N, CA and C atoms as a LAMMPS dump frame, in Angstrom:
ITEM: TIMESTEP
0
ITEM: NUMBER OF ATOMS
438
ITEM: BOX BOUNDS ff ff ff
-5.0000000000000000e+02 5.0000000000000000e+02
-5.0000000000000000e+02 5.0000000000000000e+02
-5.0000000000000000e+02 5.0000000000000000e+02
ITEM: ATOMS id mol type element x y z
1 1 1 N 14.472 -7.471 17.472
2 1 2 C 13.758 -7.792 16.261
3 1 3 C 13.336 -9.256 16.325
4 2 1 N 12.055 -9.509 16.159
5 2 2 C 11.512 -10.859 16.244
6 2 3 C 11.751 -11.609 14.944
7 3 1 N 12.394 -12.765 15.052
8 3 2 C 12.638 -13.569 13.853
9 3 3 C 11.326 -14.004 13.214
10 4 1 N 10.311 -14.289 14.028
11 4 2 C 9.03 -14.731 13.498
12 4 3 C 8.331 -13.619 12.72
13 5 1 N 8.54 -12.383 13.102
14 5 2 C 7.875 -11.256 12.446
15 5 3 C 8.664 -10.762 11.239
16 6 1 N 9.949 -10.573 11.405
17 6 2 C 10.789 -10.066 10.319
18 6 3 C 11.492 -11.222 9.624
19 7 1 N 10.721 -11.911 8.792
20 7 2 C 11.247 -13.068 8.077
21 7 3 C 12.156 -12.619 6.939
22 8 1 N 12.876 -13.561 6.398
23 8 2 C 13.73 -13.279 5.238
24 8 3 C 12.882 -12.729 4.085
25 9 1 N 11.682 -13.28 3.898
26 9 2 C 10.815 -12.818 2.811
27 9 3 C 10.346 -11.382 3.041
28 10 1 N 10.02 -11.037 4.286
29 10 2 C 9.624 -9.655 4.6
30 10 3 C 10.791 -8.716 4.321
31 11 1 N 11.963 -9.078 4.758
32 11 2 C 13.132 -8.218 4.541
33 11 3 C 13.489 -8.115 3.056
34 12 1 N 13.309 -9.203 2.314
35 12 2 C 13.549 -9.175 0.867
36 12 3 C 12.577 -8.214 0.191
37 13 1 N 11.312 -8.295 0.563
38 13 2 C 10.317 -7.386 0.002
39 13 3 C 10.626 -5.931 0.379
40 14 1 N 11.033 -5.728 1.625
41 14 2 C 11.278 -4.371 2.123
42 14 3 C 12.347 -3.633 1.326
43 15 1 N 13.254 -4.371 0.731
44 15 2 C 14.318 -3.726 -0.052
45 15 3 C 14.071 -3.818 -1.555
46 16 1 N 12.875 -4.216 -1.944
47 16 2 C 12.593 -4.357 -3.372
48 16 3 C 11.314 -3.632 -3.788
49 17 1 N 11.132 -2.438 -3.263
50 17 2 C 9.924 -1.655 -3.551
51 17 3 C 10.027 -1.063 -4.959
52 18 1 N 9.072 -1.388 -5.832
53 18 2 C 9.09 -0.787 -7.166
54 18 3 C 8.475 0.619 -7.152
55 19 1 N 8.738 1.373 -8.192
56 19 2 C 8.139 2.7 -8.407
57 19 3 C 8.513 3.705 -7.316
58 20 1 N 9.748 3.617 -6.813
59 20 2 C 10.19 4.499 -5.725
60 20 3 C 10.696 5.839 -6.239
61 21 1 N 9.849 6.553 -6.904
62 21 2 C 10.168 7.931 -7.251
63 21 3 C 8.852 8.658 -7.467
64 22 1 N 8.821 9.891 -7.051
65 22 2 C 7.608 10.685 -7.199
66 22 3 C 7.416 11.031 -8.674
67 23 1 N 6.169 11.158 -9.089
68 23 2 C 5.851 11.524 -10.465
69 23 3 C 5.792 13.042 -10.592
70 24 1 N 6.228 13.547 -11.728
71 24 2 C 6.297 14.994 -11.906
72 24 3 C 4.937 15.651 -12.089
73 25 1 N 4.039 15.038 -12.846
74 25 2 C 2.725 15.624 -13.077
75 25 3 C 1.633 14.582 -12.853
76 26 1 N 1.428 14.195 -11.605
77 26 2 C 0.429 13.152 -11.33
78 26 3 C -0.997 13.678 -11.472
79 27 1 N -1.907 12.76 -11.758
80 27 2 C -3.331 13.093 -11.741
81 27 3 C -3.818 13.218 -10.301
82 28 1 N -3.227 12.434 -9.419
83 28 2 C -3.578 12.471 -8.008
84 28 3 C -2.357 12.216 -7.155
85 29 1 N -2.322 12.843 -5.993
86 29 2 C -1.189 12.675 -5.082
87 29 3 C -1.688 12.736 -3.648
88 30 1 N -1.039 12.007 -2.777
89 30 2 C -1.43 12.017 -1.362
90 30 3 C -0.267 11.536 -0.51
91 31 1 N -0.26 11.998 0.714
92 31 2 C 0.688 11.525 1.707
93 31 3 C -0.097 11.185 2.962
94 32 1 N 0.124 9.997 3.488
95 32 2 C -0.57 9.58 4.705
96 32 3 C 0.454 9.128 5.74
97 33 1 N 0.084 9.313 6.992
98 33 2 C 0.938 8.922 8.12
99 33 3 C 0.147 8.052 9.079
100 34 1 N 0.858 7.163 9.715
101 34 2 C 0.264 6.348 10.766
102 34 3 C 0.437 7.079 12.092
103 35 1 N -0.657 7.322 12.756
104 35 2 C -0.572 7.944 14.094
105 35 3 C 0.073 6.99 15.1
106 36 1 N -0.102 5.699 14.846
107 36 2 C 0.405 4.691 15.786
108 36 3 C 1.926 4.632 15.812
109 37 1 N 2.565 4.757 14.63
110 37 2 C 4.01 4.53 14.605
111 37 3 C 4.794 5.619 13.883
112 38 1 N 4.108 6.552 13.242
113 38 2 C 4.799 7.618 12.524
114 38 3 C 5.244 7.261 11.12
115 39 1 N 4.95 6.056 10.671
116 39 2 C 5.294 5.681 9.302
117 39 3 C 4.583 6.612 8.331
118 40 1 N 5.205 6.796 7.142
119 40 2 C 4.655 7.703 6.143
120 40 3 C 4.797 7.087 4.757
121 41 1 N 3.732 7.214 3.958
122 41 2 C 3.787 6.811 2.554
123 41 3 C 3.162 7.92 1.722
124 42 1 N 3.871 8.338 0.691
125 42 2 C 3.345 9.283 -0.291
126 42 3 C 3.155 8.52 -1.592
127 43 1 N 2.047 8.793 -2.273
128 43 2 C 1.762 8.114 -3.537
129 43 3 C 1.304 9.12 -4.574
130 44 1 N 1.84 8.98 -5.769
131 44 2 C 1.417 9.743 -6.937
132 44 3 C 0.892 8.748 -7.95
133 45 1 N -0.211 9.103 -8.621
134 45 2 C -0.746 8.224 -9.655
135 45 3 C -1.067 9.014 -10.915
136 46 1 N -0.865 8.357 -12.016
137 46 2 C -1.353 8.834 -13.306
138 46 3 C -2.337 7.771 -13.767
139 47 1 N -3.526 8.226 -14.15
140 47 2 C -4.596 7.296 -14.493
141 47 3 C -4.719 7.11 -15.994
142 48 1 N -5.142 5.93 -16.382
143 48 2 C -5.435 5.645 -17.781
144 48 3 C -6.852 6.127 -18.085
145 49 1 N -7.268 5.981 -19.328
146 49 2 C -8.615 6.415 -19.719
147 49 3 C -9.7 5.696 -18.929
148 50 1 N -9.461 4.443 -18.546
149 50 2 C -10.471 3.696 -17.785
150 50 3 C -10.374 3.94 -16.278
151 51 1 N -9.579 4.928 -15.885
152 51 2 C -9.415 5.356 -14.483
153 51 3 C -8.696 4.315 -13.625
154 52 1 N -7.884 3.476 -14.257
155 52 2 C -7.014 2.581 -13.502
156 52 3 C -5.616 3.2 -13.473
157 53 1 N -4.76 2.661 -12.623
158 53 2 C -3.417 3.227 -12.464
159 53 3 C -2.562 2.869 -13.675
160 54 1 N -2.076 3.91 -14.361
161 54 2 C -1.167 3.722 -15.493
162 54 3 C 0.281 3.871 -15.034
163 55 1 N 0.512 4.812 -14.102
164 55 2 C 1.845 5.024 -13.535
165 55 3 C 1.693 5.277 -12.041
166 56 1 N 2.702 4.861 -11.304
167 56 2 C 2.701 4.987 -9.854
168 56 3 C 4.06 5.476 -9.382
169 57 1 N 4.051 6.395 -8.462
170 57 2 C 5.268 6.821 -7.784
171 57 3 C 5.045 6.723 -6.292
172 58 1 N 5.98 6.127 -5.583
173 58 2 C 5.824 5.915 -4.136
174 58 3 C 7.075 6.392 -3.408
175 59 1 N 6.856 7.01 -2.273
176 59 2 C 7.942 7.351 -1.351
177 59 3 C 7.505 6.82 0.011
178 60 1 N 8.361 6.025 0.65
179 60 2 C 7.966 5.367 1.893
180 60 3 C 9.016 5.565 2.973
181 61 1 N 8.544 5.815 4.166
182 61 2 C 9.383 5.878 5.361
183 61 3 C 8.624 5.093 6.422
184 62 1 N 8.929 3.809 6.526
185 62 2 C 8.167 2.922 7.406
186 62 3 C 9.057 1.778 7.872
187 63 1 N 8.53 1.006 8.793
188 63 2 C 9.208 -0.191 9.272
189 63 3 C 9.282 -1.22 8.143
190 64 1 N 9.985 -2.304 8.369
191 64 2 C 10.145 -3.336 7.34
192 64 3 C 8.801 -3.896 6.888
193 65 1 N 7.834 -4.015 7.789
194 65 2 C 6.523 -4.519 7.39
195 65 3 C 5.8 -3.523 6.499
196 66 1 N 5.881 -2.243 6.829
197 66 2 C 5.29 -1.212 5.982
198 66 3 C 5.955 -1.165 4.622
199 67 1 N 7.267 -1.341 4.606
200 67 2 C 8 -1.364 3.343
201 67 3 C 7.631 -2.606 2.528
202 68 1 N 7.517 -3.745 3.188
203 68 2 C 7.145 -4.981 2.493
204 68 3 C 5.744 -4.851 1.888
205 69 1 N 4.821 -4.297 2.644
206 69 2 C 3.474 -4.086 2.145
207 69 3 C 3.489 -3.122 0.959
208 70 1 N 4.312 -2.085 1.03
209 70 2 C 4.446 -1.139 -0.075
210 70 3 C 4.983 -1.84 -1.318
211 71 1 N 5.924 -2.757 -1.138
212 71 2 C 6.457 -3.521 -2.272
213 71 3 C 5.363 -4.372 -2.917
214 72 1 N 4.541 -4.995 -2.096
215 72 2 C 3.441 -5.814 -2.613
216 72 3 C 2.473 -4.951 -3.398
217 73 1 N 2.061 -3.837 -2.807
218 73 2 C 1.116 -2.936 -3.466
219 73 3 C 1.734 -2.355 -4.738
220 74 1 N 2.988 -1.938 -4.656
221 74 2 C 3.651 -1.368 -5.821
222 74 3 C 3.743 -2.34 -6.977
223 75 1 N 3.94 -3.595 -6.681
224 75 2 C 4.024 -4.622 -7.712
225 75 3 C 2.665 -4.881 -8.35
226 76 1 N 1.615 -4.783 -7.574
227 76 2 C 0.273 -5.134 -8.04
228 76 3 C -0.551 -3.96 -8.576
229 77 1 N -0.213 -2.723 -8.239
230 77 2 C -1.11 -1.581 -8.45
231 77 3 C -1.344 -1.178 -9.9
232 78 1 N -0.349 -1.325 -10.761
233 78 2 C -0.516 -0.891 -12.146
234 78 3 C -1.668 -1.679 -12.786
235 79 1 N -2.589 -0.938 -13.381
236 79 2 C -3.757 -1.555 -14.008
237 79 3 C -4.944 -1.728 -13.082
238 80 1 N -4.764 -1.399 -11.806
239 80 2 C -5.845 -1.561 -10.83
240 80 3 C -6.659 -0.263 -10.7
241 81 1 N -7.945 -0.428 -10.437
242 81 2 C -8.844 0.699 -10.176
243 81 3 C -8.86 0.999 -8.682
244 82 1 N -9.49 2.093 -8.328
245 82 2 C -9.649 2.428 -6.904
246 82 3 C -10.4 1.302 -6.191
247 83 1 N -11.406 0.748 -6.855
248 83 2 C -12.177 -0.338 -6.24
249 83 3 C -11.29 -1.554 -5.99
250 84 1 N -10.429 -1.888 -6.962
251 84 2 C -9.518 -3.029 -6.796
252 84 3 C -8.612 -2.831 -5.578
253 85 1 N -8.064 -1.628 -5.44
254 85 2 C -7.173 -1.32 -4.312
255 85 3 C -7.954 -1.399 -3.008
256 86 1 N -9.172 -0.835 -2.999
257 86 2 C -10.001 -0.836 -1.787
258 86 3 C -10.383 -2.254 -1.369
259 87 1 N -10.714 -3.094 -2.331
260 87 2 C -11.086 -4.48 -2.015
261 87 3 C -9.901 -5.223 -1.4
262 88 1 N -8.721 -5.064 -2
263 88 2 C -7.528 -5.727 -1.458
264 88 3 C -7.202 -5.201 -0.061
265 89 1 N -7.315 -3.88 0.128
266 89 2 C -7.035 -3.273 1.437
267 89 3 C -8.008 -3.801 2.495
268 90 1 N -9.294 -3.812 2.131
269 90 2 C -10.303 -4.253 3.094
270 90 3 C -10.143 -5.726 3.444
271 91 1 N -9.759 -6.53 2.467
272 91 2 C -9.542 -7.95 2.75
273 91 3 C -8.343 -8.126 3.686
274 92 1 N -7.252 -7.429 3.396
275 92 2 C -6.076 -7.515 4.254
276 92 3 C -6.389 -7.016 5.661
277 93 1 N -7.107 -5.907 5.757
278 93 2 C -7.5 -5.376 7.066
279 93 3 C -8.361 -6.39 7.821
280 94 1 N -9.277 -7.028 7.095
281 94 2 C -10.116 -8.057 7.71
282 94 3 C -9.302 -9.24 8.193
283 95 1 N -8.285 -9.612 7.443
284 95 2 C -7.392 -10.688 7.881
285 95 3 C -6.655 -10.286 9.157
286 96 1 N -6.082 -9.091 9.149
287 96 2 C -5.322 -8.628 10.314
288 96 3 C -6.21 -8.534 11.558
289 97 1 N -7.503 -8.26 11.349
290 97 2 C -8.456 -8.148 12.458
291 97 3 C -9.087 -9.481 12.829
292 98 1 N -8.774 -10.538 12.088
293 98 2 C -9.301 -11.858 12.413
294 98 3 C -10.59 -12.225 11.701
295 99 1 N -11.017 -11.446 10.712
296 99 2 C -12.272 -11.734 10.013
297 99 3 C -12.091 -12.589 8.767
298 100 1 N -10.872 -12.666 8.249
299 100 2 C -10.589 -13.502 7.078
300 100 3 C -9.466 -14.475 7.429
301 101 1 N -9.472 -15.616 6.748
302 101 2 C -8.455 -16.642 6.993
303 101 3 C -7.167 -16.41 6.21
304 102 1 N -7.226 -15.557 5.19
305 102 2 C -6.037 -15.305 4.386
306 102 3 C -5.897 -13.8 4.169
307 103 1 N -4.667 -13.33 3.916
308 103 2 C -4.438 -11.892 3.764
309 103 3 C -4.884 -11.322 2.425
310 104 1 N -5.16 -12.161 1.448
311 104 2 C -5.63 -11.659 0.17
312 104 3 C -4.993 -12.377 -0.99
313 105 1 N -5.478 -12.083 -2.198
314 105 2 C -5.081 -12.848 -3.373
315 105 3 C -3.805 -12.384 -4.067
316 106 1 N -3.292 -11.236 -3.735
317 106 2 C -2.134 -10.718 -4.453
318 106 3 C -0.875 -11.502 -4.103
319 107 1 N 0.047 -11.549 -5.061
320 107 2 C 1.322 -12.224 -4.835
321 107 3 C 2.011 -11.66 -3.591
322 108 1 N 2.577 -12.52 -2.813
323 108 2 C 3.384 -12.207 -1.626
324 108 3 C 2.586 -11.744 -0.416
325 109 1 N 1.272 -11.611 -0.514
326 109 2 C 0.5 -11.196 0.666
327 109 3 C 0.61 -12.206 1.802
328 110 1 N 0.822 -13.459 1.456
329 110 2 C 0.966 -14.494 2.483
330 110 3 C 2.116 -14.192 3.44
331 111 1 N 3.117 -13.463 2.972
332 111 2 C 4.254 -13.131 3.828
333 111 3 C 3.863 -12.204 4.983
334 112 1 N 2.69 -11.597 4.902
335 112 2 C 2.23 -10.692 5.967
336 112 3 C 1.501 -11.426 7.088
337 113 1 N 1.357 -12.739 6.983
338 113 2 C 0.63 -13.518 7.999
339 113 3 C 1.17 -13.315 9.416
340 114 1 N 2.483 -13.277 9.547
341 114 2 C 3.084 -13.176 10.882
342 114 3 C 2.703 -11.882 11.589
343 115 1 N 2.314 -10.858 10.85
344 115 2 C 1.982 -9.563 11.449
345 115 3 C 0.603 -9.543 12.101
346 116 1 N -0.188 -10.555 11.834
347 116 2 C -1.547 -10.608 12.385
348 116 3 C -1.548 -10.457 13.906
349 117 1 N -0.587 -11.055 14.556
350 117 2 C -0.52 -11.03 16.016
351 117 3 C 0.212 -9.804 16.563
352 118 1 N 0.463 -8.819 15.708
353 118 2 C 1.175 -7.594 16.101
354 118 3 C 0.363 -6.371 15.683
355 119 1 N -0.73 -6.088 16.42
356 119 2 C -1.63 -5.009 16.004
357 119 3 C -0.96 -3.634 15.896
358 120 1 N 0.125 -3.428 16.584
359 120 2 C 0.844 -2.166 16.482
360 120 3 C 1.453 -1.941 15.115
361 121 1 N 1.546 -2.984 14.301
362 121 2 C 2.125 -2.898 12.948
363 121 3 C 1.055 -2.797 11.855
364 122 1 N -0.197 -3.038 12.204
365 122 2 C -1.253 -3.084 11.203
366 122 3 C -1.393 -1.775 10.428
367 123 1 N -1.318 -0.645 11.106
368 123 2 C -1.482 0.646 10.422
369 123 3 C -0.396 0.846 9.369
370 124 1 N 0.827 0.491 9.684
371 124 2 C 1.926 0.64 8.726
372 124 3 C 1.728 -0.275 7.52
373 125 1 N 1.175 -1.447 7.736
374 125 2 C 0.938 -2.392 6.647
375 125 3 C -0.146 -1.872 5.702
376 126 1 N -1.154 -1.211 6.241
377 126 2 C -2.258 -0.703 5.423
378 126 3 C -1.947 0.646 4.773
379 127 1 N -0.891 1.297 5.221
380 127 2 C -0.555 2.65 4.759
381 127 3 C -0.413 2.794 3.244
382 128 1 N 0.278 1.907 2.532
383 128 2 C 0.386 2.12 1.083
384 128 3 C -0.963 2.042 0.366
385 129 1 N -1.847 1.183 0.848
386 129 2 C -3.201 1.129 0.284
387 129 3 C -3.906 2.462 0.516
388 130 1 N -3.806 2.958 1.742
389 130 2 C -4.467 4.216 2.092
390 130 3 C -3.925 5.382 1.286
391 131 1 N -2.609 5.394 1.047
392 131 2 C -2.005 6.475 0.273
393 131 3 C -2.505 6.444 -1.167
394 132 1 N -2.579 5.272 -1.763
395 132 2 C -3.049 5.171 -3.144
396 132 3 C -4.526 5.527 -3.235
397 133 1 N -5.321 5.085 -2.278
398 133 2 C -6.743 5.446 -2.286
399 133 3 C -6.927 6.954 -2.122
400 134 1 N -6.124 7.577 -1.282
401 134 2 C -6.181 9.03 -1.126
402 134 3 C -5.736 9.734 -2.41
403 135 1 N -4.775 9.152 -3.131
404 135 2 C -4.341 9.717 -4.413
405 135 3 C -5.463 9.615 -5.449
406 136 1 N -6.214 8.516 -5.436
407 136 2 C -7.387 8.404 -6.314
408 136 3 C -8.394 9.507 -5.991
409 137 1 N -8.614 9.755 -4.717
410 137 2 C -9.55 10.81 -4.311
411 137 3 C -9.043 12.172 -4.774
412 138 1 N -7.75 12.395 -4.643
413 138 2 C -7.134 13.635 -5.114
414 138 3 C -7.338 13.804 -6.619
415 139 1 N -7.186 12.722 -7.373
416 139 2 C -7.373 12.768 -8.821
417 139 3 C -8.828 13.086 -9.161
418 140 1 N -9.762 12.49 -8.426
419 140 2 C -11.182 12.747 -8.669
420 140 3 C -11.513 14.21 -8.375
421 141 1 N -10.971 14.731 -7.286
422 141 2 C -11.205 16.134 -6.938
423 141 3 C -10.619 17.077 -7.983
424 142 1 N -9.433 16.746 -8.5
425 142 2 C -8.789 17.572 -9.508
426 142 3 C -9.581 17.559 -10.819
427 143 1 N -10.134 16.395 -11.198
428 143 2 C -10.887 16.329 -12.44
429 143 3 C -12.234 17.048 -12.318
430 144 1 N -12.815 17.055 -11.117
431 144 2 C -14.055 17.801 -10.883
432 144 3 C -13.816 19.296 -10.953
433 145 1 N -12.657 19.726 -10.471
434 145 2 C -12.317 21.154 -10.454
435 145 3 C -11.981 21.674 -11.858
436 146 1 N -11.56 20.778 -12.745
437 146 2 C -11.13 21.198 -14.092
438 146 3 C -12.279 21.533 -15.004
């Protein structure tokens, strides 16, 4: 385990994931896996009238970086729209790929800086964003079907 990669802050985040329980009647639900490492994140969302996240349920099976990223997303997601989540995800992805100088504006995203030089971890870091975005898509499909 690399001390530079698995910092105290990453490990602290990894054990402090909020909303770690599945929702019983979500508006949207999704489970995504990383082909690169096998990490998995499931997300359930209940949307408010303005189509932002009112409630979130997350189940994660990932490395410490994936867990830390899930903690960041879980802390920030309530009140966010699909566009808000997508913008944050795309900015973080751009940072990890070298297109942005910072990982993004959300609290604690700076702790993910060390992962930039570890491309094998990038998919796990983006997984919670992808799961929530897929849950938004699931919610949209369910409302169209109704």
